[in-house]
ROMARSE-544148 format. One line per field, with one value per residue: x, y, z of N, C-alpha, C, O, CB in turn. Coordinates in Angstrom, 1 decimal, padded with zeros to 4 digits. Atoms other than C-alpha are relative to their C-alpha. Glycine has a CB too. Layout:
% ROMARSE-544148
n.xx c(X,...)
n.yy c(Y,...)
n.zz c(Z,...)
ca.xx c(X,...)
ca.yy c(Y,...)
ca.zz c(Z,...)
c.xx c(X,...)
c.yy c(Y,...)
c.zz c(Z,...)
o.xx c(X,...)
o.yy c(Y,...)
o.zz c(Z,...)
cb.xx c(X,...)
cb.yy c(Y,...)
cb.zz c(Z,...)
//
This chain:
% ROMARSE-544148
n.xx c(000.3,000.3,-000.3,001.1,-000.2,000.7,-000.5,000.3,-000.4,-000.2,-001.2,000.5,-000.1,-001.3,-000.5,000.4,-000.6,-001.4,000.0,000.1,-001.1,-001.3,000.3,-000.5,-001.6,-000.4,000.2,-000.6,-001.2,000.2,-001.2,-001.0,-000.2,000.5,-000.6,001.3,-000.6,001.1,-000.1,000.2,000.1,001.3,000.3,-000.6,000.8,000.3,-000.9,-000.2,001.1,-000.1,-001.4,000.5,001.0,-000.6,-000.5,-001.1,-000.7,000.1,-000.9,000.5,-000.8,000.7,-000.4,000.7,-000.2,000.8,000.0,-000.1,001.3,000.3,001.2,000.7,-000.4,-001.3,-000.8,-000.5,-001.4,-000.1,-001.5,000.0,-000.7,-000.7,000.0,-000.1,-001.3,-000.3,000.1,001.1,-000.2,000.4,000.8,001.1,000.4,001.3,000.0,001.5,000.4,001.0,001.1,-000.4,000.7,-000.3,-000.7,-001.4,-001.4,-000.1,-000.6,-001.4,-000.6,-000.2,-001.2,-001.5,-000.3,-000.5,-001.5,-000.6,000.1,000.5,000.4,001.3,000.4,001.5,000.6,001.0,000.2,001.2,000.9,-000.2,001.0,000.0,000.4,-001.2,-001.3,-000.6,-001.0,000.6,-000.6,001.1,-000.5,000.1,001.1,000.6,000.8,001.3,000.2,000.9,000.4,-000.8,000.1,-001.2,000.1,-000.9,000.2,-000.8,-001.2,000.2,000.0,000.3,-001.1,-000.7,001.1,000.9,-000.4,000.6,001.7,000.0,000.9,-000.1,001.3,-000.1,-000.2,000.7,-000.5,000.9,-000.4,000.9)
n.yy c(-001.6,-000.1,-001.1,-000.6,-001.2,-000.6,-000.6,-001.4,-000.8,000.9,-000.2,-001.2,-001.3,-000.1,-000.2,-001.4,-001.1,000.1,-000.7,-001.2,-000.3,000.0,-001.2,-001.1,-000.2,-000.3,-001.1,-000.7,000.3,000.0,000.4,000.4,001.4,000.3,001.2,000.4,000.9,000.8,000.6,001.5,000.8,-000.3,-000.9,000.4,000.1,-001.3,-000.6,000.5,-000.6,-001.6,-000.4,000.5,-000.9,-001.1,-000.4,-000.5,000.8,000.4,001.0,000.8,000.2,000.9,-000.3,000.9,-000.2,000.9,-000.7,000.8,-000.1,000.5,000.5,000.1,-001.4,-000.3,-001.0,-001.3,000.1,000.8,000.4,000.1,001.5,-000.1,-001.0,-000.4,000.3,-000.8,-001.2,-001.0,-001.3,-000.8,000.9,-000.1,001.2,000.2,001.2,000.5,000.8,000.7,-000.4,-000.9,000.4,-000.9,-000.9,000.2,000.7,-001.0,-001.3,000.3,000.1,-001.2,-000.9,000.8,-000.1,-001.4,-000.1,000.5,-001.1,000.1,-001.3,000.1,001.4,000.1,001.2,000.7,001.3,000.6,000.0,-001.2,000.6,-001.2,000.3,000.5,-000.9,-000.5,-001.1,-001.0,000.3,-000.2,000.5,-000.7,000.9,000.9,000.8,000.1,000.1,000.9,000.0,001.0,001.4,001.0,-000.1,000.9,000.0,-001.0,-000.3,-000.1,001.3,000.6,001.4,000.1,000.6,-000.8,-000.9,000.1,-000.2,-001.2,-001.2,-000.6,000.2,-000.1,001.4,000.3,001.2,000.5,001.3,001.1)
n.zz c(000.5,001.3,000.7,001.1,000.9,000.5,001.0,-000.2,001.3,000.9,000.8,000.8,-000.6,-000.1,001.4,000.3,-000.9,000.5,001.2,-000.3,-000.8,001.0,000.8,-000.7,000.0,001.2,-000.2,-000.8,000.3,001.6,000.8,-001.0,-000.3,-001.4,-000.6,-001.0,-000.9,-000.8,-001.3,000.1,000.9,000.3,000.9,001.2,001.0,000.3,000.8,001.6,000.5,000.4,001.1,001.5,000.5,000.0,001.2,-000.2,-000.5,-001.5,-000.6,-000.9,-001.2,-001.2,-001.7,-001.0,-001.5,-001.1,-001.3,-001.3,-000.7,-001.2,-000.1,001.5,000.9,000.3,-001.1,000.9,000.4,001.2,000.7,001.5,000.6,001.4,000.2,001.3,000.5,000.9,-000.8,000.4,-000.1,001.4,000.9,-000.4,-000.8,-000.3,-001.1,000.4,-001.0,000.2,-001.0,-001.0,-001.4,-001.0,000.5,-000.8,001.0,001.6,-000.5,000.0,001.1,000.7,-000.5,000.4,001.2,000.1,000.0,001.3,001.1,001.2,000.5,-000.4,-000.6,000.0,-000.7,000.8,-000.7,000.5,-001.0,-001.2,-001.1,-000.7,-001.3,-001.0,000.0,-001.4,000.6,001.3,001.5,000.9,001.3,001.1,000.8,-000.8,000.7,-000.8,-001.6,-000.2,-001.2,-001.0,000.1,000.4,001.4,000.6,001.6,000.4,-000.7,-001.6,-000.6,-001.4,-000.2,001.3,000.9,000.6,000.8,001.5,000.5,000.8,-000.6,-001.5,-001.0,-001.5,-000.6,-001.4,-000.6,-000.9,-000.7,000.5)
ca.xx c(003.8,002.1,003.0,000.4,001.0,-001.1,-000.5,-000.2,001.5,001.2,003.8,001.9,001.8,005.4,006.4,004.3,005.7,009.3,008.9,007.7,010.6,013.2,011.5,012.0,015.6,016.1,014.9,016.8,020.1,019.4,023.1,024.9,026.4,025.1,026.7,023.7,024.7,022.6,022.0,022.4,020.7,017.1,017.4,019.0,015.8,014.8,017.9,018.2,014.6,015.3,018.8,016.9,014.7,017.3,018.9,022.1,025.2,025.0,027.5,026.5,028.0,027.0,027.3,026.3,025.9,024.7,023.5,024.1,020.9,020.0,016.8,014.2,015.6,018.7,021.4,022.1,025.7,026.4,029.4,030.1,030.5,031.1,032.2,032.3,034.9,034.6,035.6,032.6,034.3,032.9,030.5,026.5,025.2,022.0,021.6,018.9,017.1,014.4,012.6,013.2,012.1,013.5,015.9,018.9,021.0,020.2,021.3,024.5,025.0,024.2,026.8,029.4,028.9,029.0,032.4,033.3,032.5,030.4,029.0,025.5,023.8,020.2,018.1,016.0,013.8,011.1,009.2,008.7,007.4,007.1,005.3,008.6,010.9,013.2,015.9,014.7,015.4,013.9,014.2,014.4,012.3,010.0,008.1,005.2,004.3,003.2,001.6,003.5,003.5,006.1,006.7,008.2,008.7,010.6,013.9,012.7,012.7,011.8,014.7,016.0,012.7,010.5,012.7,011.9,008.1,007.5,005.0,005.1,003.1,002.4,003.6,001.3,002.5,-000.3,000.1,-001.5)
ca.yy c(-031.7,-031.3,-028.5,-026.2,-023.6,-020.9,-019.1,-015.3,-013.9,-015.9,-016.5,-014.1,-011.5,-012.0,-011.8,-008.5,-006.8,-007.8,-006.5,-003.2,-003.0,-003.7,-001.0,001.5,000.6,000.7,004.2,005.3,003.7,004.5,004.4,003.2,-000.1,-001.8,-004.4,-006.3,-007.6,-010.5,-011.5,-015.1,-017.7,-016.3,-013.5,-015.6,-016.1,-012.6,-011.4,-013.7,-012.5,-008.8,-009.1,-010.8,-007.7,-005.1,-003.3,-002.0,-003.9,-006.1,-007.7,-010.3,-010.3,-012.3,-011.7,-014.0,-013.2,-014.8,-013.7,-014.9,-015.8,-015.7,-017.2,-016.4,-012.7,-011.9,-010.1,-007.8,-009.1,-010.3,-012.1,-012.0,-015.8,-014.9,-011.5,-009.5,-010.6,-007.5,-004.0,-001.6,001.6,004.3,001.7,001.8,-000.9,-002.4,-004.5,-007.1,-009.0,-011.4,-009.8,-006.8,-007.9,-006.5,-004.5,-005.5,-007.5,-004.8,-001.8,-003.6,-004.4,-001.1,000.7,-002.2,-001.6,002.2,001.9,000.5,003.8,002.9,005.8,004.9,002.2,001.3,-001.3,-003.6,-006.0,-008.4,-008.4,-005.7,-006.9,-003.2,-004.7,-006.3,-003.5,-002.6,-000.7,002.1,000.6,001.9,000.3,002.1,-000.7,-002.7,-005.6,-006.3,-005.3,-008.1,-009.0,-010.7,-014.3,-017.2,-016.8,-019.4,-019.9,-018.1,-018.4,-018.1,-021.3,-023.3,-025.7,-025.2,-026.4,-024.6,-022.3,-023.7,-022.8,-020.3,-018.4,-016.9,-018.4,-018.4,-021.5,-023.1,-025.6,-027.8,-030.3,-033.6)
ca.zz c(056.3,053.1,050.6,048.6,046.1,045.5,042.1,043.0,039.7,036.6,034.0,031.6,034.1,034.8,031.0,030.6,033.6,032.6,029.3,030.7,033.1,030.2,028.1,030.9,031.3,027.6,028.0,030.8,029.5,025.6,024.5,027.7,028.1,031.5,033.8,035.5,038.7,040.0,043.5,043.5,043.6,043.4,041.0,038.1,036.2,036.4,035.4,032.1,031.3,031.6,029.7,026.8,026.3,026.6,023.7,025.1,025.5,028.7,030.9,033.4,036.9,040.2,043.9,046.6,050.2,053.4,056.7,060.1,061.8,065.3,065.8,062.8,061.9,060.2,062.4,059.3,059.4,056.0,054.3,050.8,049.3,045.8,044.9,041.6,039.0,037.0,037.9,038.0,038.4,035.8,034.7,034.8,037.2,037.7,040.9,040.1,043.1,043.3,046.4,048.7,052.2,055.1,053.2,055.3,052.6,049.6,052.1,052.6,049.1,047.6,050.1,049.2,045.5,045.8,047.1,043.9,042.2,039.5,037.3,038.3,040.4,040.1,042.2,040.1,042.0,040.8,044.1,046.6,050.3,052.0,055.0,056.3,055.6,058.7,056.7,054.0,050.5,047.6,044.3,041.1,039.1,040.7,039.4,041.8,045.3,047.2,050.5,053.7,052.5,051.7,048.1,045.8,042.1,039.5,041.2,045.0,046.9,050.0,051.0,047.6,046.0,043.5,041.9,038.5,038.5,035.8,038.0,041.7,044.4,048.1,049.7,052.3,054.6,056.2,058.7,057.5)
c.xx c(-000.2,000.2,-000.9,000.4,-000.9,000.4,-000.2,000.4,000.4,001.0,-000.3,000.4,001.6,000.7,-000.3,000.9,001.6,000.4,-000.2,001.2,001.2,-000.3,000.3,001.5,000.6,000.0,001.0,001.6,000.2,001.4,001.3,000.1,-000.4,000.8,-001.2,000.5,-001.2,000.2,-000.3,-000.7,-001.7,-000.6,000.5,-001.0,-000.6,000.8,000.2,-001.4,000.1,001.2,-000.7,-000.8,000.8,001.0,001.4,001.0,000.2,001.0,-000.6,001.1,-001.0,000.8,-000.8,000.4,-000.8,000.1,000.3,-001.3,000.2,-001.2,-000.9,000.2,001.5,000.5,000.3,001.5,000.0,001.5,-000.3,000.6,000.5,-000.1,000.1,001.3,000.5,000.2,-001.2,000.1,-000.1,-001.1,-001.7,-000.4,-001.2,000.0,-001.4,-000.3,-001.2,-001.1,000.9,-000.8,000.3,000.8,001.5,001.1,000.0,000.6,001.3,000.6,000.0,001.2,001.1,000.1,000.4,001.3,000.8,000.0,-000.7,-000.6,-001.4,-000.2,-001.4,-000.5,-001.2,-000.4,-001.6,-001.1,000.3,-000.9,000.2,-000.6,001.0,001.2,000.4,000.9,-000.7,000.8,-000.8,000.5,-000.5,-000.9,-000.6,-001.2,-001.6,000.5,-000.9,-000.2,001.2,-000.4,001.4,-000.3,001.0,-000.1,000.9,001.1,-000.2,-000.4,-000.4,000.7,000.4,-001.0,-000.6,000.4,-000.3,-001.2,000.2,-001.1,000.5,-001.1,000.4,000.1,-000.9,000.5,-001.2,000.6,-001.1,-000.8)
c.yy c(-000.3,001.7,000.5,001.2,000.7,000.9,001.6,000.9,-001.2,000.1,001.1,001.0,000.4,000.5,001.6,000.9,000.0,000.8,001.6,000.6,000.3,001.2,001.3,000.1,000.3,001.6,000.9,-000.1,000.0,-000.2,-000.5,-001.5,-000.4,-001.3,-000.3,-001.0,-000.6,-000.6,-001.5,-000.6,000.7,001.0,-000.5,000.0,001.3,000.8,-000.5,000.6,001.5,000.1,-000.4,001.0,001.3,000.2,000.6,-001.3,-000.4,-000.9,-000.4,-000.1,-000.5,000.4,-000.8,000.3,-000.7,000.7,-001.1,000.4,-000.3,000.1,000.2,001.4,-000.1,000.9,001.1,-000.1,-000.8,-000.3,-000.3,-001.5,000.1,001.8,000.4,-000.4,001.1,001.5,000.9,001.4,000.7,-000.9,000.3,-001.5,-000.1,-001.1,-000.8,-001.0,-000.6,000.8,001.0,-000.3,000.9,001.2,000.1,-000.4,001.1,001.2,-000.2,-000.1,001.1,000.8,-000.7,000.5,001.4,000.3,-000.2,001.0,-000.2,001.6,000.1,-001.4,000.0,-001.3,-000.3,-001.1,-000.6,000.3,001.2,-000.4,001.5,-000.3,-000.3,000.7,000.5,000.9,000.6,-000.4,000.3,-000.2,000.9,-000.5,-001.1,-000.9,000.1,000.1,-001.0,-000.1,-000.9,-001.5,-000.6,000.0,-000.9,000.0,000.9,000.4,-000.1,-001.6,-000.1,-001.2,-000.4,-000.6,001.0,000.9,000.0,000.2,001.1,001.0,000.1,-000.6,000.0,-001.5,000.0,-001.2,-000.3,-001.3,-000.9,-000.5)
c.zz c(-001.5,-000.5,-000.9,-000.6,-000.4,-000.9,000.5,-001.3,-001.0,-001.0,-001.1,000.7,000.4,-001.5,-000.3,000.9,-000.2,-001.1,000.3,000.8,-001.0,-000.8,000.8,000.2,-001.3,-000.2,000.8,-000.3,-001.6,-000.6,000.8,000.4,001.7,000.3,001.0,000.9,000.7,001.4,000.2,001.4,-000.6,-001.2,-001.6,-001.0,-000.5,-000.8,-001.6,-000.7,-000.3,-001.1,-001.7,-000.7,-000.1,-001.3,-000.1,000.1,001.4,000.3,001.0,001.3,001.0,001.3,000.8,001.3,000.8,001.3,001.1,000.8,001.5,000.4,-001.5,-000.5,-000.3,001.0,-000.8,-000.1,-001.2,-000.5,-001.3,-000.4,-001.2,-000.3,-001.7,-000.8,-001.0,000.6,-000.4,-000.1,-001.3,-000.5,000.6,000.4,000.4,000.9,-000.3,001.1,-000.1,001.2,000.9,001.2,001.1,-000.3,000.6,-001.1,-001.1,000.7,-000.1,-001.3,-001.0,000.4,-000.5,-001.5,-000.3,000.3,-000.9,-001.0,-001.2,-000.6,000.6,000.6,000.1,000.7,-000.9,000.6,-000.7,001.0,001.2,001.3,001.0,001.5,000.8,000.0,001.4,-000.4,-001.4,-001.1,-000.9,-001.3,-001.2,-001.1,000.9,-000.6,000.5,001.5,000.3,001.7,001.0,-000.2,-000.4,-001.4,-000.6,-001.5,-000.5,000.5,001.7,000.2,001.2,-000.1,-001.4,-001.2,-000.6,-000.7,-001.6,-000.6,-000.7,000.3,001.4,000.5,001.3,000.2,001.3,000.5,000.8,000.6,-000.4,001.3)
o.xx c(000.6,000.1,-001.1,000.7,-001.7,001.2,-001.4,-000.3,001.2,001.5,000.6,001.3,002.0,001.6,000.5,001.7,002.1,001.4,000.6,001.6,001.9,000.7,000.9,002.2,001.6,001.0,001.5,002.4,001.0,001.4,002.4,-000.9,-000.3,001.3,-001.6,000.9,-002.1,001.3,-001.4,-000.6,-002.0,-001.7,000.5,-000.6,-001.0,000.5,000.3,-001.2,-000.4,001.2,-000.5,-001.0,000.2,001.5,001.9,000.6,000.6,001.3,-001.4,002.2,-002.2,002.0,-002.0,001.6,-001.8,001.1,000.2,-001.6,000.9,-001.7,-000.5,-000.5,002.3,-000.2,000.7,002.1,-000.7,002.4,-001.3,001.7,001.6,-001.2,000.4,002.3,001.6,-000.6,-001.4,-000.8,000.5,-001.5,-001.8,-000.3,-001.7,000.5,-002.5,000.6,-002.0,-002.3,002.0,-002.0,-000.4,000.8,002.3,002.2,001.1,001.4,002.1,001.8,000.9,002.0,002.1,001.2,001.3,002.0,001.9,000.6,-000.3,-000.8,-001.6,000.5,-001.9,000.1,-002.0,000.4,-002.6,-002.2,001.3,-002.1,001.0,-000.1,001.0,002.2,-000.4,001.0,-001.2,002.0,-002.0,001.4,-001.6,-001.6,000.0,-002.2,-002.5,001.4,-001.9,000.5,002.1,-001.1,002.3,-001.4,002.1,-001.0,001.5,001.3,000.8,-001.1,-000.5,000.5,000.6,-000.7,-000.6,-000.5,-000.4,-001.5,001.0,-001.5,001.4,-002.2,001.6,-000.6,-001.0,000.9,-001.6,001.3,-002.3,-001.6)
o.yy c(-001.0,002.7,-000.3,002.2,000.1,001.7,001.9,001.9,-002.0,001.3,001.8,001.7,001.5,001.4,002.5,001.8,001.1,001.5,002.3,001.7,001.3,001.9,002.2,001.2,001.0,002.1,002.0,000.9,-000.8,-001.0,-000.6,-002.1,000.6,-002.1,000.5,-002.1,000.0,-001.1,-001.9,-000.1,000.6,001.0,000.3,000.3,001.5,001.4,000.3,001.1,002.0,000.9,000.1,000.9,002.2,-000.8,000.8,-002.4,000.4,-001.9,000.4,-000.5,-000.3,000.6,-000.9,000.4,-001.3,001.3,-002.3,001.5,-001.2,001.2,-000.3,001.8,-000.6,001.7,002.1,000.8,-001.8,000.5,-000.9,-001.8,-000.5,002.4,-000.4,-000.3,001.1,001.8,001.2,002.1,000.3,-000.5,000.7,-002.5,000.9,-002.2,-000.2,-001.8,-000.1,001.0,000.7,000.0,001.9,002.2,001.0,000.3,001.3,001.8,000.7,000.4,001.1,001.2,-000.1,001.0,001.7,001.1,000.3,000.9,000.5,002.5,001.1,-002.4,000.9,-002.3,000.5,-002.0,000.2,000.7,001.5,-000.5,001.3,000.3,000.1,000.4,000.9,002.0,-000.1,-000.1,-000.2,000.4,001.4,000.3,-001.7,-000.3,000.6,-000.4,-001.3,000.6,-001.6,-002.0,000.1,-000.2,-000.9,000.7,001.8,001.6,-000.5,-002.3,000.9,-002.2,-001.5,-000.9,002.1,001.5,001.0,-000.1,001.9,001.8,-000.6,-000.6,000.0,-002.4,000.9,-002.1,000.5,-002.1,-000.5,-001.4)
o.zz c(-002.2,000.2,-001.8,000.1,-001.1,-000.4,000.5,-001.6,-000.8,-001.1,-001.5,000.3,000.5,-001.4,-000.6,000.4,-000.2,-001.1,-000.2,000.7,-001.0,-000.9,000.3,000.3,-001.3,-000.7,000.3,000.1,-002.1,-001.5,000.4,000.9,002.5,-000.5,001.9,000.6,001.4,001.7,000.4,002.5,-001.8,-001.7,-002.6,-002.1,-001.6,-001.8,-002.5,-001.8,-001.4,-002.1,-002.8,-001.9,-000.6,-001.8,-001.2,000.3,002.2,-000.5,001.6,001.1,000.9,001.4,000.5,001.6,000.4,001.7,001.0,001.3,001.9,000.7,-002.5,-001.5,000.5,001.6,-000.3,-000.7,-001.2,-000.3,-001.7,-000.3,-001.4,-000.2,-002.5,-000.1,-001.6,001.5,-001.6,-000.3,-002.4,-001.6,001.8,-000.3,001.1,000.5,-000.3,001.3,-001.0,000.9,001.3,001.1,001.3,000.4,000.3,-001.3,-001.6,000.0,-000.6,-001.4,-001.8,-000.4,-001.0,-001.7,-001.1,-000.3,-000.8,-002.1,-002.1,000.2,001.2,000.3,000.8,000.4,-001.2,000.7,-000.9,000.6,001.7,001.1,001.9,002.5,002.0,000.6,002.2,000.2,-002.2,-001.1,-000.9,-001.7,-001.2,-001.9,001.7,-001.1,000.0,002.1,-000.3,002.4,000.4,000.7,-000.6,-001.7,-000.1,-001.9,000.2,000.7,002.4,-000.6,001.9,-000.8,-001.7,-002.3,000.0,-001.3,-002.3,-001.7,-000.4,-000.5,001.7,000.0,001.7,-000.4,002.2,-000.2,001.6,000.2,-000.4,001.2)
cb.xx c(001.4,-001.6,001.0,-001.4,000.6,-000.5,-000.7,000.7,001.3,-001.0,000.5,-001.4,-001.1,000.5,-000.7,-001.5,-000.3,000.3,-001.2,-001.3,000.3,000.1,-001.5,-000.6,000.8,-000.8,-001.1,-000.3,000.2,-000.7,000.4,-000.3,001.8,-001.7,001.5,-001.2,001.1,-000.3,-001.0,001.6,000.1,-000.5,000.8,000.6,-000.8,-000.2,001.3,000.0,-000.9,000.3,001.7,-000.9,-001.3,000.7,-000.8,-000.1,000.9,-001.5,001.3,-000.3,000.9,000.1,-000.2,000.3,-000.2,000.5,-001.6,001.4,-001.0,000.7,-000.6,-001.7,-000.4,000.0,001.4,-000.5,000.9,-000.8,000.8,000.9,-000.9,-000.9,000.9,-000.2,000.0,-000.9,001.2,-001.1,001.3,001.4,000.5,-000.8,000.7,-000.9,000.1,-000.1,000.0,000.4,-000.7,-000.2,000.3,000.6,-000.7,-000.1,-000.4,-001.8,-000.4,000.2,-000.4,-001.2,000.1,-000.1,-001.0,-000.8,000.4,-000.7,001.3,-001.1,000.0,-001.1,000.7,-000.5,-000.4,000.4,000.1,000.2,-000.1,-000.4,000.6,-000.8,-000.8,000.4,-000.3,000.7,001.6,000.2,000.3,-000.5,-000.6,001.2,000.6,-000.5,000.5,-000.9,-000.6,000.6,-001.6,-000.2,-001.0,000.1,000.2,-000.2,-001.5,-000.5,000.5,-001.3,001.1,-001.6,-000.9,001.3,-001.1,-000.8,001.2,000.3,-001.2,-000.1,-001.8,000.0,-000.7,-001.3,001.7,-001.6,001.4,-001.3,000.2,000.9)
cb.yy c(001.2,-000.5,-000.1,000.3,-000.2,000.4,-000.4,000.5,001.1,-000.3,-001.4,000.0,000.0,-001.3,-001.2,000.3,-000.2,-001.2,-000.5,000.2,-001.1,-001.4,000.0,-000.1,-001.3,-000.6,000.0,-000.5,-001.2,001.5,001.2,000.6,-000.3,-000.1,000.3,-000.7,000.8,-001.2,000.7,-000.7,-001.8,000.3,001.4,-001.2,-000.9,000.8,-000.2,-001.9,-000.3,001.0,-001.4,-001.2,000.2,000.2,001.0,000.9,000.2,-000.6,000.4,-001.3,001.2,-001.7,001.5,-001.4,001.2,-001.5,000.8,000.3,-000.9,000.6,000.7,-000.5,001.5,000.5,-000.6,001.7,-000.7,000.9,-001.4,001.2,-001.3,-001.1,000.3,001.3,-001.5,-000.1,000.8,-000.1,000.3,000.2,-001.9,000.8,-000.3,-000.2,000.6,-000.7,000.7,-001.7,-001.3,001.4,-001.3,-000.7,001.2,-001.3,-002.0,000.5,000.4,-001.2,-000.9,000.9,000.2,-001.8,-000.6,000.9,-000.6,-001.3,000.4,-001.1,000.1,000.3,-000.3,000.1,000.1,-000.3,000.3,-001.6,-001.5,001.9,-001.9,001.2,-001.0,-001.4,001.4,-001.2,-000.6,001.8,-001.3,001.2,-001.4,000.1,-000.8,000.7,-001.3,-001.5,001.3,-001.4,-000.6,000.5,-000.4,-001.7,001.3,-001.4,000.4,000.8,001.5,001.2,-000.5,-000.2,-001.6,-001.1,-000.9,000.4,000.1,-001.0,000.2,-000.4,-000.2,001.7,-001.3,000.8,-000.2,-000.3,000.1,-000.1,000.0,-001.2)
cb.zz c(000.4,-000.2,-000.5,000.7,-001.2,000.8,-001.3,001.3,000.1,-000.5,-000.7,-000.4,001.4,000.6,-001.2,000.4,001.6,-000.3,-000.9,000.6,001.0,-001.1,-000.5,001.2,000.5,-000.8,000.4,001.2,000.6,-000.6,-000.8,001.1,-000.3,000.1,000.8,-000.8,001.0,-000.8,000.7,-000.1,000.6,001.1,000.5,000.1,000.2,001.0,000.8,-000.2,000.8,001.4,000.4,000.0,000.9,001.3,-000.5,001.4,-000.4,000.5,000.3,-000.7,000.5,-000.4,000.6,-000.1,000.3,000.1,000.2,000.9,-000.6,000.9,001.3,000.1,000.9,-001.3,000.8,000.7,001.0,-001.2,000.7,-000.7,-000.1,-001.4,000.9,-000.1,-000.7,-001.0,-000.2,000.7,000.5,-001.2,000.1,-000.9,001.0,-001.2,001.8,-001.6,001.2,000.4,000.9,-000.5,000.4,001.1,000.2,001.2,-001.0,-000.9,001.4,000.6,-000.4,000.1,001.8,000.1,-000.7,000.8,000.8,-000.5,-000.4,000.0,-001.7,-001.0,001.4,-001.5,001.6,-001.4,001.9,-000.3,000.6,-000.6,000.8,-000.9,000.0,-000.5,-000.9,000.9,-000.4,000.1,-000.2,000.1,-000.2,-000.6,-001.3,001.0,000.2,-000.2,000.6,-000.7,000.1,001.6,-001.0,000.8,-000.5,000.5,-000.6,-000.1,-000.5,000.7,000.1,000.3,000.7,000.2,000.6,000.8,000.3,-000.5,001.2,-001.2,000.1,000.2,-000.2,000.8,000.4,-000.2,000.8,-000.7,001.7,-000.6)
//
């Protein structure tokens, strides 16, 4: 099987849009400290690039979840593999994700984090794929709305490959 990647969003487009999102966050949280909660592993590059452009005091937190799959679709049952290490009660939290697809994982995570009583909770996603949504999830900050295609690069992977690409591409798998 041959893998081919078609560039969808360039490095320059990513940088420009991330700056725009950071500027909006700076306005929305002008004098408030923020905890950025990154959903591992795909959101790491996005989180670090956003954080570098924020003017507030920023703390990093990480959460990792996995789904139990029955066939090709997630069952919606999630397990937390790595939980937060910091108490977020009374804090301003921005949940950072690489992509909102079906919405199942993020719907679960949002409810899970709300139970920890943050002062505010916002969702920031680099990519939004509304055509695949099965659970209603609305992000407060969206980088790009994308078509229903398999995406890699800039933190997103295929079999743990391509996370390090500086752009986002559509992965095409061709039989040779």
